[in-house]
N, C-alpha and C positions, 0 to 999 in steps of 0.2 A: 561542422556547420551543419544544421539539420535540415532535411529536404522540404522542402515547400507543403504546405498543407492544401490538399486537394479541395475541391469545391464540395459545400455540401449540397448533398441532393436535395432537390426541391420537387414539388409534385409536376408532372408533366416534362421533367427534364430526363435528356439522355446522358445516363450515367456509365462510364467504362472504366477499367482498369483491369490489371493482371491479378489472378488469382490462382491457387494450385488444386486443380482437382483430380481426384482419386479416379483412375483409370482401371488398374487390375493388380494382381498381387506380383506380377511380373516388374511392370513398371512403376509400380506405386503412384505417387503423386508427380503430375506433369504439369508446366505453366502454360495457361491458357488465358485467350484475351477475351474478357466479358462484356457485353454490353446489353444493357437495360432500358428498353425504350417501349412505351404505348403497351404497358404490361405483358411484354415479353422478355423473357432473359435467354439470350442467344451467347454461343461461345465460339471461339475460333482457335487454331493454332497460334497464329500471329496476325498483327493489324492488318498485313498484306491481304489477307485472306476476307476480309471485310467485304468487298465488292464482289466476290465471287462464289465462296465456298464456305457456308454455315456447318458446324459440325454437330450441333443440337440446338434446340430450341423448349423452353418449356413457358406455360400460361399460368402466370401468377394468380389469375383469377381462382384457379382451383387448387392451388397448390399449398402446401404445408411448409412453414418455415422455422426449421428446429436448431438450436444452439447448443453444442456439444462441450464447448471448452474456450479459453482464451482465445482462439483463433479458429477453430474450427465451426461449421454449421452445415446444415444438412437441408436440400430444397426437395421436395418429393410432391406428386401430383397423385398421390393415391395408389402407387406401385409401377403403374406404366414407366416412369421416369424418376430417378432419383439421382442428385448430385450432391456428393460429399466434397466441400470445398474448405480450405484453408487459407486464410490471409496471413501477411507477414508479421502482421501486429494486432493487437489487441483492438487499437483505435482505428485501423482499416477495417477490422471486422465489424465494429459496430456501425461504421459508415455505410458498410454493405448491407447490414442488417436494416438501418433506417431507410435506405433508398429502397429495397425489397419489399420493406411493410408498406411503405407509401403507395408503390405502385400496386402493390397488391389491394390495397383500399380501393385505390380509384379505378382498378380494373374490375372490382366485385360492385363496385355501384354503378357504372356504366353498364354492365351485363344488366342490374336489375332494372335500370330506368329504360331500358330498350326493350326487356319484357314488358315492363309495366306500360309502356306506350303502344306495343302491339296488341295488348289485351284491351286497354282503352280504346283503341280504334277499331277492332272487332265488335266489341260490345255496344258502342254508340253510334256505328255507322249509319245502318238503317234510320234510327229516328232522328239523327240530324241531315242526313238528307234529305226526309220528308218534310222537316222543318224548313230546310233553304228553299225547297220546291213552292212552298206556299208562300216564301218572300219573293221570287222571282215569278210567280203565276201572274200577277197584275202587270207586269210589265211587259207581255209577249206584245201586245197591239201598240206599245210606245215607239217614240223614235229611237235612233241611235243612241242619245243620250240619255236612254233610259237605263244604263250601265252606272250611270253617277248616282241612283237612289238605293244602292247597295248601303247597307248600315256603316255610317260612320265610325272611325276609329274611337274606340272610347279612352276618355282622358286617363293619364297616366297618375301616379299616386302623388308626383310633385305638383300636378295640375289642378288637380281636384280632389274630392275625397277626404282629404285633410291628415293624411296619413304621413308620420314624419318618420315613421320606424323604417329604416334602410331595409331590414328584412321583408317588411311588408312591402314596401315598395318593388323590390325584386320579385316577392310573389305575383304581384298585381301585373308587374310586366310580361312575367312568364306565362300568366293565364292569357292575357292579350295575344301575345305571340303564338299561343297555343290555339286559339279562337282563329287567328288568322290561318295558321295551318290547316285546320280543318276545313276554312273556306276553300281554301286552294285544293284540298282533297275531294270536298264536294265538286267544286267549278271541275276539276278533271275528269269527274266521273261523268257529269254531265255532257261535257266535248265528246267524251268517248261514244257516250250513248246517241245522243244527237248527230254525231258526225256519222255512225253505222247508217243511222235511220235516212240520213240524207243521201248517203251513198246508195242505198237500197231504192230510192225514190228515182235518183237520176238512172239506175240501171234499167227500172221500169219503164221510165219515160222515153229510153232508146227503143225499146223494144213495142211498144203499140203504136197500132196503126193512126193513121189521122182519121178522128171520128169526132163523136158526141163528149165521149170522157175526156178528150184533151184538157177541156177547161178545167174539170174536177182534180187531173193530175198536176197541172201545173201550180193551181192553187196549194197544192198538197206539199209540192216541193218548194215553194215561196215559204209556205208556214213554217216547216223545217228549217229552210236557211235562215229565217229570221231567229228561228231559236238557238241556232247555232251561233249566230251573231251576237246574241243578247249574252249566251253564256260565256264567251269568249269574252267579251267586254266585264264582265263581271270579273272573270279570272284576272283580268290585265287590270281591274281595279285594285283587287286583293292585294296583287304581286304588289303595285307601287305602294300602298298603305304597309305591308310588312317590311319593306325594304326599308321605308322612310322611319317607322318605327324601330327598328333595329340599328339604322344609322344613330337615332338619336340618344338611343342608350350605351352604343359601343364604350365612347370614351369614359362614361361614367363607370360602366361593368369594369374596365381596364384598371381604372385607378383605385376601384375598390379592389381588386383581384391581386394588386400588387402589396395592396396594404395588407388584405392576410396573408400572401405570401411572405412578407417580411416578418410578420407575426410569428408565422409557423415555424421558420427558420430561427428565430431568438429561441422558441420552443424546444426545438429539435435540441439546439446548442445546450440549452439548459440541462435538458434530460440527458445528454450525452455526458456531461460533467458529473452529474450525479450519479451517473452509472458507472465512471470510473472512480469518483471516490467513494461508491458503495464497493466497489471491488478492492480499492486500497485497502480499506478498513478491514474488509475480511481478512486479506493475506496477512495483514498485520495482528490480527487476532488468530490467527494461526500460528503464527510465527511466536505470540506471548502466550498461549497458553500454558506452557511447560515452564514459563518464568515466573521468578518474583516480582512485584511491582518495580523493582530498581533495574531490573536486567542486570547486565554484567558489569555497567559502569556506575558507581553509587553517587558520582558527581550529576550525572543525569537522571538519577532515579525519581527525585520529586519534580521532572518537568514533563513526562511522559516520552514515548517514543512514537504516538500514533498521530498523525496529522488530523486536525478535525475538519468538520466541513465548511467550505467556503474559503480555508487557508490560501495564502499568497502562494504556497507551493502547489496547489494545485490548479492554478489558473489556466496555466498551459501544458499538459502532459504530453503534448504531442511528441515532444522530445525526450519525453524518460524511458528509460530502459528498465525493462523487467525480463528476468530469465522465464523460460518456458517452465511451468508448474509441472514436470514430469517426475514420477518416483526415481527413476534414475539419476536424476540430474543431485550433484554435491550440494547445491546452494539453490536460495531464492532472494532477491531482493526486493526492499519496498521503498518508496520514497521517504526521505530522511525528513523528521522533524522541521518545520518552516524557521524554528529557531536559529538552525545551522546557517540558513542562508543571510543572518544578519551579525554572527559573530565570526570573529577571526579564526582562523586555524590553530593558533597558539593556545587558545581556552576550550577547544572542543575535542574530546575523547583522546585526549594524549596524542596527537599527532605530531610528529618529528618537527623541532622547530626549524631543520634544515629547508623546509619547503620556502622559508623568505617570504610567506604571504602578510600581507597587513589588515587592515581591518575592512579591505573591500570585500565584495562577495564573492564567494567562491563560482558561482556563476559568470563572472565578468571577467574572470583572471584566466590568461592563455597559460598553458604547461611551459612554453618555451620563452616564457617572457624572461628575460635578463637585460636590466637596465645598463649592467656593466660589459655586455659584451659587443664588440665593434660592429659596426654597421656592415652588414653584407656587402660582399663585392658585386657589382654589375660585371655579370658575364656576358659575353658577347659570342655568338657561334661564329667559328671560323671557318666554316663550310657549310654550304646546304646539303644536308643528307638527303637519301633518297627515301622516296615514301611508296614507292611499290617495287615489287619484283614480279618476273614474269609468272602468268597463272599457271596454275597446277596444272599438268596434263590430264587427262583422263585415258589412261592407259588399261587397257582389260589384264588381268593379274591372271594368266594361267598356270595353276598349281600344276596340272600334270606335266606340263614341259619343262618346270623345276624338277620335279620328280623324275622325269625322263633322263634331265641331265645329271642326274645324281648317282644313275646305275653303273655301277663298277668302279666308282672313285671311293678316295679315302674322304672320311668325314671332316678332318680338318683343312680338307680342299675343296669344299663345298661352298660357293658364296651366296648369302642370302642377297636376292635383288635389293635395288635400292626404292623397288615401290613401297616397302615398308618404311621407308625412310623420310625424313625432313631436310632441308638443304643447310643443317647446321650441324656442329660438332658438339660434343658433350661439354667443350671447355666453353664454348659460346653459350649454352644453355647456362654453366654455372656463373657467367657473367651478366645475363638477364637478372640475377637476384638483385643486381644495382638499379635497377629502372625505377624503386622508389628512393632514390639515395636521400631524398629530401628529410626523409625520417630521421635517418642518422644526422643531416645537420641540424634539425632542430634538437635533436636528443645533446648534442654538444654543447647546446647554449642551456642546456638545463642546469639550474641549481642544484636543484634536488634528485640523489639518486633513484628515487621511487617514481619520478615523473620520469627521470630518464628511462628507467625502465620498462615504462609503457611504450615509449616510442619504440625500442629495442623489440619489444614484443611484438609490436604492430609489424615492423619491419621484418621480422621471421615470418609473420603469417602471410605478407604481401608477397612472399617470393614464391609462392605457391598460385598467385592470381593467373599467371600467363599460362598453366598447366591444364585447365578446365576444359579447352577444347583442343589440346595438342596430343592427338593421339598417335603422331608420327615419331617414329625412332630417331633419336639423334646418331648421328656417324659416331662411332667409337674412335677415339683418337689413336695415332699411332705412336707409339715411344718416342719420346722427344717432341711430339707436335707443341705447339705454343698459340696462345692466343692474347693479343693485348688489346685494350679498351681505353684508348688515349681520350677523355673529356676532360682534361684539366683546364683548358680554354674556356669551354662551354658551361662546364656542370663543377668544375673544381676538384675532380677527382680523376685518377687513373688506375689501372688493374692491369693484371699479367696472370695468366694460366699456363699450367704446362702440365703434361701428363708424364709423371714422375715415377711410374713402376706399370710393368706390363702383366706381372703376375705377382701378386693381385693387381687388376687394373685399378690405378689409382691417378687422381687430378690434384694439383694444390693450385691453391688461388690467393692472391694477394691484392688487397686493393686500398690505395692510400689518399684523404682526402685533404684539402687545404683548412677545412673548416674544423681539423683538429679529430680526426676518428680514422682507424686503421681497422681492416676487415681483413680475415685470411681464414682459409678454411681448406679442408682436405678430405675428401669423398672417395670412398670405393664402394661400389655397388653390388650388392648380392641380390640374387633373383632366385625364386622358387615358382613353377609352373604347377599350377593347382586344379587341374582339369577346364574349368570353364573361365578361369582368370589366371592372371600374373602378378604378382607380389614383388614388389622392387622395393628392398631396405637399403637405404643409405647409411653406409658404417662411417664412421670418422666424427668430426666436432667442427663446428664453425666457432669462431671466436671475434669479439669485438672490442676493441681497445680505445679509451678516448684519453687525450693527452691533458687534458686541462685538470680534470677530476683523476685522473688515472683509475677509473673504473675498468675491471676487465671482466667481460661477460663472456659467459659461452654457452652452447645449446647444440643438439643434436636433432636431424630431419626425423619426421614421420614416414611411415610405410606408403610409399604409393601404389595404389592397385589398378591394374586395366581389366575391366571387365569384357565378356563375350569374346573371349580370344577365339573360340571356335566357331561360333553362331550366333548372329545378330550384329547391330550396330558398337563399335567401341565405345566407352566411356570410364574417363579416370574418376577416382575417388581417393582422397586423401582421409588418412584415419591414424590414430595413436594420440600419445602425448609428448609433451614437449616441457623440460624444465630450464627455465632460461635462468642462470644463476649468477650472480655478482659476487666474484672471487674476494674482493675488497669489503664490501660491507656485509654482505651475505644476505643481501636480498635476494629475493627467489620471486619468478612469475610460474605459475603452473597453467599450462596451455592443454587443453583438451579438444581434438578433433573429432567430431563424432561420426562415425561410420554412417553411409548411408543405410537405411532400413526400411524396408517396405512396409512396414507396421508402424513405423514412427510418425508421432504428428508433430514434430519439430521440423525446423524450417530446413531443407537440404545443404549439406555441407557448413554445417554450424561449428563456430568456435568460442569457446568460454575460457576466461582465464582469471586468476585472482593475483594480484602482486602484495606480496607479504613481505615484512623487514625478518631481520635475523632471528626475532623472538617468537615469528609464526602470527605476528598481529596484519590482518589485513588492511590495505590502504585504498586500492584501486580494484575495480570489476571491470573485466572487459568482455565483450562480447560482440558477434558478428557473423559473416562468413567470410571464407577464406577466398572465395570468388569474388565478392561485392565490394564489401566495405566492413571495417571494425569501429566500434564505440567503446569510450570508458567512461567509468563515473566513480567519483570521488567515494569511498566508502567513510560513513561517520559513524556508524555503529555496529556493531555484531552481537549475534546471541542465537543459541541452538532453539531450533524451530521441532516441529513434529518429524516424525520418523517415516521414511516411506514404505515402501513395499517391500522393500529386502532387509527391513529392520536398521537401516544406518539412520542417525540422526543429522538432519540436513541442516546448514549453518542460512542464517538470514541475516542479509546486510539489508542496514538502511543505508540509502544513497543519494547522491545529489544527480540533477538530471545529467542524462548523459550526452557526451559531445562525440562528435565523429574525429577520428583521430586518423583514419584512412579512408580513402576511396577509391577503386580501380579504376583507371584511366580507362576510357572507351577505345574499342579496337577501330583501327582505321578503315576507311571505306573499300567494301571488296576483300575483307580478310579471309572470308570464307574461301575464297579462290587461291588463296594465298598462304596455306596451311595455318590459316589462324594466328600468323603473327600480329605481334604487338609493334607498335611504333619504333620501339628500341630494337625489337628483333629483326625487324626488317634492314637496318643498317648494320648489321653484325657482319655481315658477309660481303659487304660493300667494299670493293678492292680500295686499297689504301699504298699510298708510296712512302717507303721507309721502313715497312715492316720486316721484321726477320725473314729468314727464306723457309724458316719450319712453321709459320702464321697458318693458323685452318684457312685462311682467305684465299690461300696458294694451294689447295689441295685441291687436285684436278679432277677427281672424282665427284666431288662436293659441288664444284663449280660449273661441271658439266650437268649434274641433275639440277641445280638452279636454271640454267638456261633450258630446260626440258629435252635434253637430250641424254635420255635415260638408257639406252641400250649402249652408247659409247662410255656413259658413267657404269653400268655395271662391268663392262670388260675393265676399264681403267681401276675401278674399286679391287678387281680380281689381281692385279697386276699391283697393287700397292700391298695387298696382304702377302702376294709371294715373295715379295723384296723383303717387308718384313721378318718373314720366317726365316729367309736366306741371311740376313743383319745379324738375327739372332743366334744361329748356329757358328757363323765366324767368331760371335762375341763369346760364345763357350769355349770352340776352341782357343782363343787366346786364353781365357781364363784356366785352360786346363795345362797350358804350356808355361804357365805364371808360376805353378806349385812345383814342390820338388820334385827328384825324379823318382823316389820310392812312392810319393804319392801320385804319381803322373800315371805310372803305369795301372795302379787300381783304380783311378777315376776313369781313364781311358775304355778299361775292359767294362767298366759299369754302364758307360753311355754307348759303348758299341752294343752291347748285351740289351740295353735298353729298348723296348717296343716305341718308345716316346720319342724316341729322337727325330724321327722326321714325321711322327703319327701324333704331333700333340693335338689335343682336342679344343676347339677353340667354343667358348661360350658365346652366342650369337652369332657363330661362324664368321667372326670378324678378325680381331687380332688379339684375343684373350687365350693364349693358350694355357693349357695347364699341366704343367711339370710333372712328373713322376718324383718321389722323394730320392730316388736312388741316381735322378740326373742331377749336373751340376748346377746349382743356384746362378742364376744371372746377377753377375756385378755391376749392373749400370748404375751410374751415378748421374743425378739430376745435374742440368747444366746452371740453371738459376735456383734453385732450392735447393738448401739442405735439412736433413733430419735433424732435428733438437727435441729435448726435452723442455716443457712449458712449466716452469716451477710452480705457476698459480694455479693451473687444472690438473697436473700431475700427469697431462698427456704426451706423448711422443707424435708429433706431425713435422712436415714439412713446412720450414718458412723461409720467406724470400731472404737471399743473400746479397742481394744487390748485383747490379752491374749492368744490366739488361737497358734501361734508359739512357745510359751512358754508352753504351755501344750505339743505340739508335742515332743520339746526337753526331757521333763520329762517322756513322754508316758501316761499322767495321763489324761483319759476320762472320770472320773466320773460324770461330769456335763452333759454328753451329753445325750439324751434320746434315748430309742431305738424305732426307727421308722422305721424300717426293720423287 
């Protein structure tokens, strides 16, 4: 579902919203909160800063507004201030441009009117004052009622003069009000003048002696007091007239202003639609310049592929998806011809009949619609899950104390403190991939494998949404450690993870749902430190199987990069490409995770993808960001467009309106103090009864860290690592005894001579030792998983062999090792 359309800006309104502002070549574009009010554009880091901290303000009256491309624009006031801004979409950028232009026009007009009023006042003040003195001079000898002899209010255009034009009426009223303002100004000057004279006369009266000139002074004071009283009465009457006139016209002006405002809004909306239609036509023209008139499909050649002005497809483009027109992009999209909205899928561009669509509009169909599927079961929570964990303590990390404790110790025995960790294990992080399990539930209901591919691809992207703020390192699992996530009664699925290998460290994951899907994966992490950043490359594959259709999907994960390892604030980026393959039908979805670039104009964390069938024909286009949401749109026609800067010919896809397929759940309140955990992550380490003794919830160092007892957690972490090293040595000795006597002597000599017998190097200085080839290989066998060859994908991975949930029901865990 699309986001609600924000209000169209109107003159005088305050316009607010998020924009990306260019900061510098180090940080690139940063998200800022912008507020447009009274001709001033201000920005803040967050909405909470509006009350106290403004990061910058620019006056639009003297500013120049320039549009760079579909999402970028620049505001500059002549060199002193320049804002390079970027919106999330072309429609949002157009709304901001409209609001800025309106605010600029109003600011310029107000500035001009202010200067004009000032010039008029300075030029006519003297002549006007002389004219008012002539009017007031005959009144000096009259009584207090003489103030009523001031000129009467001239009739308005509706009362006399016969003016029927509204513009003339407004102009006449404005002239009358200006006259009253001038009267008030004149009276004010007279009051100041006569008040000063009266003050001087009173001062002189106090200083004179009683004599013959006493009568003259008293008459002079009386005269000036009379002048002061007359002027005051004139000003009071002028104020009364001005107030009466303003009140009589205020309602009429409000109504006229509302009419003008409504007309302006309609005009702005019309202009906005025309601008978008022009842009659509321009894009379509660019994509069609190298094509014959029939494009690639002769059945559609005589109908044209470019929507005309005013077509039904352009009536509401706020939800339409357009890829950024950057040269590195492999494809661009344009809106499909309106005829596709009225025709069935079986008659358009050869789309597979397996979609099961009838003559309904594509826009009104849901991907997961399946009339034959049973009604979803109503799942009720069996327990109230926790929504908070203890806040992360603000412990100071003294790197010198860590280095001091390393002096004279072996590298394998140097423990890294839990300060760099988060209170979850890697097995629990793998289980977080199921946070958006609803995508697989919907995929299981799809009748079309291409539609099902869209949901599987969205699920693939959704697994990275929890990593955007999670800079803490999860605990490396101990060999044989497990983690179960039983949500069968609440969500219809249950999953199990096990650390199946110690060198190289590998974890196996198996999840099964009552909705008809199975997810399994085996992940091994490889990392490379490159100075300023750390690259984490997951090895292994992920597979998803659907019971009803027997579709078998597989894909791999992209590279995770942790930046600013040495200096600065840590931040995480995902980059690379993923190919989601359906081994049964040959369908494929190619996803591209764009790496963050200081110089890119694209939205950060952008993901694009194309779903194709076994013949390479595109059926869906996906776009979005891996930390917010994903959208998809059906491809109605494809063609080869213009060449990019690198000489590659880009594909132009005509698509229907984009629809939202996945959106990230909001973080719980106070997540910044709880390691930025999601609602699911907060429940992963919650103690539960009946789990295996090897479950991550029972790991003592991880529990101590969650409780905020980090010093005890560090000591316990070191104890567990030493215990695992001892267990590994015992396992190697047992393996040596099991070989033949002749081989045993050779093996023992090689182990005794090996420097790595007790000095194995750990990666991450936890439990990941690197053994020498001459040392005996670990013969550990996983308890709940077994290594098999997958005939569909041709890969070898650990697959769940069963028995765990049966052991849990019986409460029998005798087969589990004591690893904690």
